[in-house]
N, C-alpha and C positions, 0 to 999 in steps of 0.2 A: 842599789846593787843587788845582784843575785845572791841568794844564800850560798854558803859554802858547799861546794860540790867536789867530787873527786876530780882533781886537776887533769887527770888523763882523759877526761871527757872532752877537754878543750886543747890539750897540748900533746904533741907526739915527738918522739926522737927516733930517727931512722938514719943509719949511716948513708943510705942511698938518697936521702932528701936533705939538701943543704949541708952536706958533710957531717951529718949527725948532731947538729945543734938543735936545741928545742925549737919547734915551730908550732904555729897555730894549726891544729888538726885540719886537714883538707886544703892546706895552703903550703907555700914555701916561704912564708913570712916568719922570720926569726922572732922569738919572744923578746930578745934583746932590742930589736928594732922599736918595739913599743916603748920600752923604757928610755931609749935614746931619744926618741921623738918627743916624749913627754918632758924632757929637759928644756925644750925650746918652744913647745906649742901645746895645744890642747888635745884631748882625746878625740874631739870632733874632727880636728885636722888630720890626726892619724887615721881615723876611719875613712875619711874622704880620700886619703892618699893610698890606702890599702883596702879597697872594697871587698876583697876576698875574706877579710877578717870581720866577723860579726861583732856587734856591740856586746852581746852576751859573752863571747869568747874573751874579748879585751877586758871587760869588767871582772870576769872570773879570775883571770890571771892577776890583775891588780889586787883583787881581794885576797887571793891566795898569798901573794907576796907580802901584803900588809899583815895578814894573820901570822905568817911565819916570822916576820920581823918582830912583831909584838911578842910572840911566844919566846923568841930568842932573847929579847931584852929582859923579860920578867923571869926567865928561867935562872 
């Protein structure tokens, strides 16, 4: 996975794009869609279904979420 990077490099929130939900930068694909998809399938299948999202973007979001979860648990 990519090393931790500022998440705003990969995610954007704009009320005029997808109603203001967080999306992958440069797309209209909601971040939540990635996590919903991973409940039932693989990252590979997500990337095939949403070709506008790069592997780097998806991995950065997953890494960011994992890091925040771990930080929250140990805090």
